[in-house]
KETIPA-500657 format. One record per residue (C-alpha): y, x, z. Coordinates in pm, whole numbers, m for minus. Layout:
<sites>
<v: Y	u: X	w: Z> .
...
</sites>
This chain:
<sites>
<v: m1484	u: 10112	w: m4003> .
<v: m1790	u: 10134	w: m4223> .
<v: m1779	u: 10403	w: m4491> .
<v: m1633	u: 10277	w: m4815> .
<v: m1907	u: 10281	w: m5080> .
<v: m1934	u: 10616	w: m5254> .
<v: m1711	u: 10799	w: m5005> .
<v: m1813	u: 11097	w: m4797> .
<v: m1764	u: 11112	w: m4422> .
<v: m1467	u: 11347	w: m4462> .
<v: m1299	u: 11113	w: m4710> .
<v: m1356	u: 10820	w: m4472> .
<v: m1191	u: 11016	w: m4190> .
<v: m897	u: 11092	w: m4418> .
<v: m856	u: 10722	w: m4493> .
<v: m856	u: 10643	w: m4121> .
<v: m583	u: 10902	w: m4062> .
<v: m372	u: 10758	w: m4344> .
<v: m406	u: 10407	w: m4203> .
<v: m294	u: 10517	w: m3857> .
<v: m1	u: 10712	w: m4001> .
<v: 105	u: 10404	w: m4197> .
<v: 89	u: 10184	w: m3886> .
<v: 290	u: 10439	w: m3689> .
<v: 563	u: 10451	w: m3952> .
<v: 587	u: 10073	w: m3983> .
<v: 597	u: 10048	w: m3604> .
<v: 891	u: 10288	w: m3590> .
<v: 1084	u: 10064	w: m3825> .
<v: 1027	u: 9774	w: m3583> .
<v: 1126	u: 9954	w: m3262> .
<v: 1470	u: 9790	w: m3265> .
<v: 1312	u: 9443	w: m3233> .
<v: 1321	u: 9413	w: m2855> .
<v: 1506	u: 9088	w: m2782> .
<v: 1670	u: 8791	w: m2954> .
<v: 1971	u: 8829	w: m3181> .
<v: 2172	u: 8575	w: m3383> .
<v: 2181	u: 8557	w: m3763> .
<v: 2359	u: 8852	w: m3922> .
<v: 2652	u: 8794	w: m4159> .
<v: 2511	u: 9036	w: m4418> .
<v: 2187	u: 8838	w: m4443> .
<v: 2292	u: 8477	w: m4378> .
<v: 2324	u: 8379	w: m4746> .
<v: 1997	u: 8553	w: m4835> .
<v: 1821	u: 8371	w: m4552> .
<v: 1957	u: 8031	w: m4656> .
<v: 1837	u: 8085	w: m5014> .
<v: 1488	u: 8168	w: m4890> .
<v: 1475	u: 7860	w: m4663> .
<v: 1607	u: 7627	w: m4931> .
<v: 1370	u: 7756	w: m5197> .
<v: 1066	u: 7708	w: m4974> .
<v: 1164	u: 7347	w: m4912> .
<v: 1243	u: 7282	w: m5276> .
<v: 898	u: 7372	w: m5400> .
<v: 702	u: 7194	w: m5129> .
<v: 900	u: 6874	w: m5167> .
<v: 1068	u: 6866	w: m4827> .
<v: 1263	u: 7105	w: m4604> .
<v: 1097	u: 7332	w: m4353> .
<v: 1113	u: 7193	w: m3998> .
<v: 1304	u: 7503	w: m3890> .
<v: 1512	u: 7728	w: m4116> .
<v: 1239	u: 7986	w: m4057> .
<v: 1140	u: 8248	w: m4310> .
<v: 997	u: 8568	w: m4166> .
<v: 1067	u: 8910	w: m4311> .
<v: 718	u: 9032	w: m4219> .
<v: 856	u: 9234	w: m3928> .
<v: 816	u: 9160	w: m3559> .
<v: 724	u: 9313	w: m3227> .
<v: 530	u: 9148	w: m2948> .
<v: 667	u: 8795	w: m2894> .
<v: 971	u: 8863	w: m3115> .
<v: 996	u: 8789	w: m3488> .
<v: 1260	u: 8888	w: m3741> .
<v: 1382	u: 8629	w: m3993> .
<v: 1539	u: 8658	w: m4338> .
<v: 1883	u: 8564	w: m4201> .
<v: 1873	u: 8875	w: m3983> .
<v: 1808	u: 8687	w: m3659> .
<v: 1533	u: 8767	w: m3411> .
<v: 1364	u: 8482	w: m3223> .
<v: 1142	u: 8471	w: m2915> .
<v: 833	u: 8311	w: m3070> .
<v: 654	u: 8093	w: m2815> .
<v: 460	u: 7879	w: m3063> .
<v: 304	u: 8167	w: m3266> .
<v: 224	u: 7982	w: m3586> .
<v: 111	u: 7677	w: m3385> .
<v: m136	u: 7893	w: m3202> .
<v: m258	u: 8140	w: m3461> .
<v: m100	u: 8464	w: m3340> .
<v: m219	u: 8487	w: m2981> .
<v: m128	u: 8857	w: m2962> .
<v: 221	u: 8802	w: m3099> .
<v: 370	u: 8994	w: m3387> .
<v: 274	u: 9336	w: m3524> .
<v: 8	u: 9418	w: m3266> .
<v: m103	u: 9768	w: m3371> .
<v: m475	u: 9704	w: m3319> .
<v: m471	u: 9385	w: m3524> .
<v: m256	u: 9542	w: m3790> .
<v: m500	u: 9832	w: m3819> .
<v: m799	u: 9597	w: m3837> .
<v: m629	u: 9387	w: m4105> .
<v: m547	u: 9692	w: m4316> .
<v: m905	u: 9811	w: m4293> .
<v: m1022	u: 9467	w: m4404> .
<v: m771	u: 9466	w: m4687> .
<v: m922	u: 9790	w: m4821> .
<v: m1250	u: 9607	w: m4872> .
<v: m1380	u: 9557	w: m5226> .
<v: m1296	u: 9185	w: m5211> .
<v: m997	u: 8991	w: m5080> .
<v: m1198	u: 8681	w: m4987> .
<v: m1549	u: 8670	w: m4847> .
<v: m1787	u: 8379	w: m4883> .
<v: m2113	u: 8242	w: m4755> .
<v: m2303	u: 8354	w: m5065> .
<v: m2178	u: 8716	w: m5081> .
<v: m2036	u: 8826	w: m4745> .
<v: m1948	u: 9174	w: m4626> .
<v: m2026	u: 9324	w: m4287> .
<v: m1721	u: 9167	w: m4114> .
<v: m1872	u: 8823	w: m4177> .
<v: m2192	u: 8912	w: m3995> .
<v: m2007	u: 9093	w: m3714> .
<v: m1781	u: 8795	w: m3640> .
<v: m2075	u: 8552	w: m3631> .
<v: m2278	u: 8780	w: m3406> .
<v: m1991	u: 8836	w: m3163> .
<v: m1911	u: 8466	w: m3141> .
<v: m2272	u: 8372	w: m3068> .
<v: m2309	u: 8648	w: m2808> .
<v: m1999	u: 8528	w: m2626> .
<v: m2062	u: 8153	w: m2661> .
<v: m2425	u: 8170	w: m2548> .
<v: m2338	u: 8322	w: m2209> .
<v: m2266	u: 7977	w: m2063> .
<v: m2406	u: 7735	w: m2321> .
<v: m2706	u: 7678	w: m2546> .
<v: m2505	u: 7757	w: m2861> .
<v: m2718	u: 7978	w: m3081> .
<v: m2581	u: 7986	w: m3438> .
<v: m2248	u: 8028	w: m3615> .
<v: m2120	u: 7918	w: m3956> .
<v: m1783	u: 8047	w: m4076> .
<v: m1536	u: 7842	w: m4275> .
<v: m1169	u: 7865	w: m4362> .
<v: m994	u: 7644	w: m4105> .
<v: m1032	u: 7415	w: m3807> .
<v: m1035	u: 7096	w: m4011> .
<v: m1334	u: 7217	w: m4214> .
<v: m1512	u: 7330	w: m3898> .
<v: m1465	u: 6978	w: m3755> .
<v: m1581	u: 6814	w: m4079> .
<v: m1897	u: 7026	w: m4070> .
<v: m1953	u: 6945	w: m3703> .
<v: m1968	u: 6572	w: m3774> .
<v: m2195	u: 6635	w: m4072> .
<v: m2441	u: 6818	w: m3846> .
<v: m2439	u: 6532	w: m3596> .
<v: m2483	u: 6265	w: m3862> .
<v: m2766	u: 6448	w: m4033> .
<v: m2949	u: 6493	w: m3702> .
<v: m2902	u: 6129	w: m3602> .
<v: m2911	u: 5957	w: m3941> .
<v: m2844	u: 5673	w: m4015> .
<v: m2604	u: 5669	w: m3715> .
<v: m2250	u: 5736	w: m3837> .
<v: m1992	u: 5627	w: m3577> .
<v: m1783	u: 5884	w: m3390> .
<v: m1657	u: 5836	w: m3037> .
<v: m1320	u: 6007	w: m2986> .
<v: m1042	u: 6011	w: m2729> .
<v: m722	u: 5816	w: m2734> .
<v: m431	u: 6044	w: m2837> .
<v: m670	u: 6296	w: m2989> .
<v: m603	u: 6523	w: m3286> .
<v: m877	u: 6662	w: m3512> .
<v: m720	u: 6779	w: m3839> .
<v: m569	u: 6661	w: m4165> .
<v: m862	u: 6566	w: m4389> .
<v: m946	u: 6200	w: m4458> .
<v: m1209	u: 6175	w: m4183> .
<v: m1017	u: 6392	w: m3936> .
<v: m706	u: 6180	w: m3990> .
<v: m914	u: 5883	w: m3874> .
<v: m1052	u: 6071	w: m3574> .
<v: m691	u: 6162	w: m3491> .
<v: m526	u: 5888	w: m3286> .
<v: m180	u: 5893	w: m3444> .
<v: m91	u: 5633	w: m3710> .
<v: 197	u: 5850	w: m3832> .
<v: m56	u: 6108	w: m3956> .
<v: m241	u: 5862	w: m4180> .
<v: 30	u: 5643	w: m4332> .
<v: m104	u: 5480	w: m4647> .
<v: m460	u: 5600	w: m4589> .
<v: m746	u: 5351	w: m4570> .
<v: m939	u: 5323	w: m4246> .
<v: m1317	u: 5317	w: m4270> .
<v: m1393	u: 5189	w: m3921> .
<v: m1598	u: 5495	w: m3827> .
<v: m1420	u: 5589	w: m3501> .
<v: m1443	u: 5431	w: m3156> .
<v: m1204	u: 5533	w: m2878> .
<v: m1220	u: 5585	w: m2504> .
<v: m919	u: 5647	w: m2278> .
<v: m811	u: 5998	w: m2179> .
<v: m785	u: 6098	w: m1816> .
<v: m488	u: 5963	w: m1618> .
<v: m422	u: 6172	w: m1310> .
<v: m231	u: 5888	w: m1144> .
<v: m538	u: 5661	w: m1170> .
<v: m821	u: 5747	w: m925> .
<v: m1059	u: 5531	w: m1130> .
<v: m976	u: 5699	w: m1461> .
<v: m1321	u: 5853	w: m1507> .
<v: m1495	u: 5523	w: m1429> .
<v: m1275	u: 5344	w: m1684> .
<v: m1359	u: 5593	w: m1958> .
<v: m1730	u: 5581	w: m1881> .
<v: m1731	u: 5201	w: m1880> .
<v: m1563	u: 5196	w: m2221> .
<v: m1814	u: 5447	w: m2358> .
<v: m2102	u: 5233	w: m2231> .
<v: m1948	u: 4926	w: m2393> .
<v: m1929	u: 5107	w: m2728> .
<v: m2289	u: 5219	w: m2704> .
<v: m2409	u: 4872	w: m2608> .
<v: m2226	u: 4717	w: m2905> .
<v: m2339	u: 4984	w: m3153> .
<v: m2691	u: 5068	w: m3040> .
<v: m2831	u: 5365	w: m3238> .
<v: m2526	u: 5379	w: m3466> .
<v: m2323	u: 5640	w: m3272> .
<v: m2379	u: 5993	w: m3399> .
<v: m2148	u: 6195	w: m3175> .
<v: m1884	u: 6216	w: m2907> .
<v: m1611	u: 6451	w: m3033> .
<v: m1328	u: 6556	w: m2803> .
<v: m1074	u: 6823	w: m2720> .
<v: m1127	u: 6966	w: m2370> .
<v: m750	u: 6940	w: m2336> .
<v: m534	u: 6717	w: m2554> .
<v: m342	u: 6929	w: m2804> .
<v: m108	u: 6731	w: m3028> .
<v: m162	u: 6442	w: m2786> .
<v: 58	u: 6599	w: m2519> .
<v: m115	u: 6902	w: m2364> .
<v: m281	u: 6681	w: m2107> .
<v: m575	u: 6830	w: m1922> .
<v: m854	u: 6670	w: m1720> .
<v: m1086	u: 6795	w: m1444> .
<v: m1455	u: 6868	w: m1487> .
<v: m1534	u: 6555	w: m1283> .
<v: m1384	u: 6339	w: m1556> .
<v: m1600	u: 6486	w: m1833> .
<v: m1942	u: 6524	w: m1669> .
<v: m2035	u: 6151	w: m1636> .
<v: m1940	u: 6101	w: m2003> .
<v: m2146	u: 6400	w: m2112> .
<v: m2448	u: 6303	w: m1904> .
<v: m2444	u: 5954	w: m2054> .
<v: m2428	u: 6103	w: m2405> .
<v: m2734	u: 6314	w: m2326> .
<v: m2914	u: 6009	w: m2192> .
<v: m2839	u: 5818	w: m2516> .
<v: m2908	u: 6111	w: m2751> .
<v: m2549	u: 6131	w: m2875> .
<v: m2432	u: 6471	w: m2998> .
<v: m2160	u: 6636	w: m2789> .
<v: m1898	u: 6810	w: m3008> .
<v: m1627	u: 7011	w: m2833> .
<v: m1321	u: 7070	w: m3051> .
<v: m1179	u: 7404	w: m2935> .
<v: m963	u: 7467	w: m3239> .
<v: m655	u: 7503	w: m3020> .
<v: m802	u: 7590	w: m2679> .
<v: m1019	u: 7882	w: m2796> .
<v: m917	u: 8209	w: m2622> .
<v: m631	u: 8035	w: m2438> .
<v: m747	u: 7862	w: m2120> .
<v: m827	u: 8160	w: m1898> .
<v: m1180	u: 8193	w: m2032> .
<v: m1288	u: 8245	w: m2391> .
<v: m1395	u: 7881	w: m2425> .
<v: m1243	u: 7584	w: m2242> .
<v: m1599	u: 7461	w: m2178> .
<v: m1635	u: 7774	w: m1964> .
<v: m1305	u: 7709	w: m1787> .
<v: m1417	u: 7353	w: m1711> .
<v: m1781	u: 7441	w: m1645> .
<v: m1969	u: 7202	w: m1875> .
<v: m2119	u: 7441	w: m2130> .
<v: m2474	u: 7320	w: m2072> .
<v: m2387	u: 6984	w: m2232> .
<v: m2238	u: 7125	w: m2554> .
<v: m2436	u: 7076	w: m2878> .
<v: m2165	u: 7179	w: m3126> .
<v: m1838	u: 7363	w: m3078> .
<v: m1559	u: 7432	w: m3327> .
<v: m1304	u: 7714	w: m3310> .
<v: m1027	u: 7845	w: m3536> .
<v: m659	u: 7948	w: m3510> .
<v: m682	u: 8259	w: m3287> .
<v: m998	u: 8364	w: m3472> .
<v: m795	u: 8391	w: m3797> .
<v: m1061	u: 8178	w: m3966> .
<v: m1271	u: 7875	w: m3871> .
<v: m1616	u: 7868	w: m3714> .
<v: m1882	u: 7615	w: m3625> .
<v: m2117	u: 7698	w: m3336> .
<v: m2430	u: 7492	w: m3274> .
<v: m2759	u: 7479	w: m3088> .
<v: m3106	u: 7513	w: m3235> .
<v: m3147	u: 7134	w: m3242> .
<v: m2846	u: 7094	w: m3470> .
<v: m2924	u: 7373	w: m3715> .
<v: m2863	u: 7185	w: m4044> .
<v: m3088	u: 7152	w: m4344> .
<v: m2998	u: 7384	w: m4635> .
<v: m2714	u: 7252	w: m4847> .
<v: m2536	u: 7045	w: m4582> .
<v: m2273	u: 7309	w: m4502> .
<v: m2158	u: 7570	w: m4751> .
<v: m1822	u: 7642	w: m4915> .
<v: m1691	u: 7918	w: m5139> .
<v: m1472	u: 8085	w: m4878> .
<v: m1546	u: 8196	w: m4522> .
<v: m1223	u: 8392	w: m4477> .
<v: m1017	u: 8678	w: m4612> .
<v: m1159	u: 9023	w: m4543> .
<v: m842	u: 9118	w: m4354> .
<v: m854	u: 8795	w: m4149> .
<v: m1220	u: 8843	w: m4056> .
<v: m1152	u: 9201	w: m3948> .
<v: m852	u: 9092	w: m3740> .
<v: m1049	u: 8802	w: m3592> .
<v: m1326	u: 9036	w: m3482> .
<v: m1072	u: 9268	w: m3320> .
<v: m912	u: 8971	w: m3143> .
<v: m1251	u: 8875	w: m2997> .
<v: m1300	u: 9227	w: m2866> .
<v: m952	u: 9245	w: m2718> .
<v: m958	u: 8908	w: m2544> .
<v: m1306	u: 8959	w: m2398> .
<v: m1280	u: 9328	w: m2301> .
<v: m916	u: 9398	w: m2208> .
<v: m863	u: 9205	w: m1883> .
<v: m723	u: 8882	w: m2029> .
<v: m989	u: 8645	w: m1891> .
<v: m1084	u: 8520	w: m1547> .
<v: m884	u: 8378	w: m1251> .
<v: m701	u: 8709	w: m1204> .
<v: m671	u: 8793	w: m1574> .
<v: m355	u: 8837	w: m1778> .
<v: m371	u: 8483	w: m1919> .
<v: m365	u: 8315	w: m1580> .
<v: m90	u: 8545	w: m1455> .
<v: 125	u: 8442	w: m1752> .
<v: 37	u: 8076	w: m1692> .
<v: 144	u: 8075	w: m1328> .
<v: 465	u: 8269	w: m1393> .
<v: 572	u: 8046	w: m1683> .
<v: 496	u: 7722	w: m1497> .
<v: 684	u: 7854	w: m1194> .
<v: 987	u: 7927	w: m1414> .
<v: 987	u: 7571	w: m1557> .
<v: 948	u: 7416	w: m1212> .
<v: 1226	u: 7633	w: m1072> .
<v: 1464	u: 7513	w: m1343> .
<v: 1360	u: 7152	w: m1287> .
<v: 1438	u: 7185	w: m917> .
<v: 1772	u: 7364	w: m958> .
<v: 2011	u: 7390	w: m1253> .
<v: 1813	u: 7151	w: m1477> .
<v: 1725	u: 6913	w: m1197> .
<v: 1488	u: 6640	w: m1315> .
<v: 1522	u: 6741	w: m1681> .
<v: 1199	u: 6945	w: m1712> .
<v: 932	u: 6730	w: m1552> .
<v: 555	u: 6747	w: m1521> .
<v: 506	u: 7108	w: m1633> .
<v: 137	u: 7180	w: m1683> .
<v: m146	u: 7271	w: m1913> .
<v: m425	u: 7524	w: m1927> .
<v: m375	u: 7898	w: m1957> .
<v: m143	u: 7981	w: m2245> .
<v: m110	u: 7613	w: m2347> .
<v: 187	u: 7481	w: m2151> .
<v: 403	u: 7171	w: m2191> .
<v: 681	u: 6996	w: m2004> .
<v: 859	u: 6661	w: m2048> .
<v: 1225	u: 6737	w: m2128> .
<v: 1535	u: 6525	w: m2071> .
<v: 1443	u: 6154	w: m2105> .
<v: 1114	u: 6217	w: m2289> .
<v: 1230	u: 6043	w: m2605> .
<v: 1154	u: 6173	w: m2954> .
<v: 1522	u: 6206	w: m3033> .
<v: 1597	u: 6410	w: m2721> .
<v: 1293	u: 6635	w: m2771> .
<v: 1384	u: 6702	w: m3134> .
<v: 1746	u: 6784	w: m3050> .
<v: 1623	u: 7022	w: m2780> .
<v: 1389	u: 7199	w: m3023> .
<v: 1676	u: 7267	w: m3263> .
<v: 1902	u: 7378	w: m2980> .
<v: 1637	u: 7617	w: m2848> .
<v: 1592	u: 7753	w: m3198> .
<v: 1968	u: 7807	w: m3238> .
<v: 1971	u: 7992	w: m2907> .
<v: 1680	u: 8216	w: m3003> .
<v: 1354	u: 8052	w: m2886> .
<v: 1087	u: 7882	w: m3097> .
<v: 879	u: 7603	w: m2941> .
<v: 743	u: 7272	w: m3072> .
<v: 672	u: 6918	w: m2955> .
<v: 356	u: 6721	w: m2879> .
<v: 258	u: 6385	w: m2736> .
<v: 420	u: 6044	w: m2765> .
<v: 595	u: 5836	w: m2500> .
<v: 686	u: 6075	w: m2353> .
<v: 739	u: 6347	w: m2608> .
<v: 665	u: 6687	w: m2463> .
<v: 805	u: 7033	w: m2521> .
<v: 509	u: 7263	w: m2584> .
<v: 457	u: 7635	w: m2576> .
<v: 165	u: 7841	w: m2705> .
<v: 246	u: 8156	w: m2514> .
<v: 140	u: 8489	w: m2668> .
<v: m99	u: 8674	w: m2439> .
<v: 124	u: 8982	w: m2451> .
<v: 444	u: 8843	w: m2294> .
<v: 570	u: 9007	w: m1978> .
<v: 802	u: 8903	w: m1696> .
<v: 1122	u: 8997	w: m1879> .
<v: 1018	u: 8781	w: m2176> .
<v: 950	u: 8487	w: m1945> .
<v: 1284	u: 8543	w: m1773> .
<v: 1459	u: 8541	w: m2111> .
<v: 1273	u: 8223	w: m2209> .
<v: 1396	u: 8060	w: m1890> .
<v: 1755	u: 8160	w: m1961> .
<v: 1740	u: 8014	w: m2313> .
<v: 1571	u: 7693	w: m2194> .
<v: 1830	u: 7651	w: m1918> .
<v: 2121	u: 7710	w: m2157> .
<v: 1981	u: 7467	w: m2413> .
<v: 1905	u: 7189	w: m2163> .
<v: 2254	u: 7213	w: m2016> .
<v: 2414	u: 7205	w: m2361> .
<v: 2244	u: 6871	w: m2428> .
<v: 2264	u: 6725	w: m2079> .
</sites>
C-alpha cells in the first residue's frame, strides 16, 4: 500500500497492522460457515422482509429470495434468513475467488481508505494506473494489445469497443455478431445481443448482421459461417466496421468452438480490414488462461478486447491502430477505489498462484466438475444431465427435457436444497455454473449430492 498522504512510515505500518487485525477478527466470525444449512427459524421472518422490500422498490421480485448478510467463506454465502448456500454462480461471474477471500478483503479495505470512494479518468489514483499497466502487460504477451481504458462495467466497455472500430473505419457502421450472442443491456448492446426477450419494445436500427455459431455435429460448420460472413461483406462493401464475438457463448448456452472454427473468419476480417473485437466480459480469467484468446490461440488477430466481471470494473484493451482520438471515450467513473484495488489483487492472484495452464487449478476443477456431472448422467440421473461442457470454470449441462419450465423448476429446487446456479441458452435451456476458482473436491462432491437430490425430486 502506498503511504497515505501526510503519514509517516511508522503510521503507515500501524495502519497495515490494524487492517490485518480487522480481517482476522472478521474471519473468525465466519469460521462456522463451512457447508450448506437451511433457513433458521429465528431469522426466517427477517429474511422474508428483506427479500420482499428489495422487490418492492425495484418493481419486481428478486429471482431468488436471496439477500446476503455480508458474510461468507470460500464458495459458501450466508443469507438474511440464516441459511448458507453453496454459491456456484458468484454474482453471475463477478466473485471468481468466492466469498470473503482474505487477500481481496484486505485489498478492498486498503482501497476504501483512499481519499475518494470513486476514481475517474480525469483524476485517478495510483490503483487506476496499476490496473491498466498490469492488464496491458498480461494481454500483450500473446497479442498486439497495447493500451487500456477503464470504465465501470462490461456493457460500457463493449460500447466503447464499437466506437473505436467505427471511428477507425468511418463511415462504416455495421457490426457482425454471432447468433445467440450476448453483449450487454444498453440500446446498442441489446441489438448486438441475439435474444428478442432482452429488447421487447425497443426499436431496431438495422446495425447488426449475424453469422451462425459453431455446431459440433456439423463438420461443415466453419465453412457455413465463413460463407455467411462473405455474403454480408459482399452485400455491404465498406460498411462493416467490426466483427464482435464472444470466444465462448455466455448467455447463449455456454457453447464453445475450436480454434479451427475462428481462424478462417478472423483471417477474412483482416483481409477486408474489419476490426476484430473479442468480448471477454465473461470468459476473462476463467478458461484456463487469463484470456480465452490465449486458450484458443488466436491472439494475433485481436484488435480490441473487452473484460469486466472478475476484474471488479470494466476495461477496454486495444492495439496502436485503434487508439482513439481524444474525446471519443471518457466517462466520469472508472471504478471504486476498493474495486480497483481488489481487481488488481485478483490479477496478481490468478496470474501468479498456479491457477492457469493445462495443469493449473482451473483445469483441475473443470475436469473434476465435468466428471461429476457425467457420472450422475450415467448412473442415478441417467439421461437427465446431458452434454456437460464448457471452458474452464464456465460449465453448463442440459437438464431434464431441456425446456424452460423444467430448467426453472430445477433452479428453484437446487436453491431450496442449498446450491445456487443459473440458466443460459434457449432450446435447449441449460443449467450453468460459474465455479469459484477456490472450490475443492469436497465442495464438488457436495454439489453433486445436491444436484442428484434435486434432479430426482423433479424426475
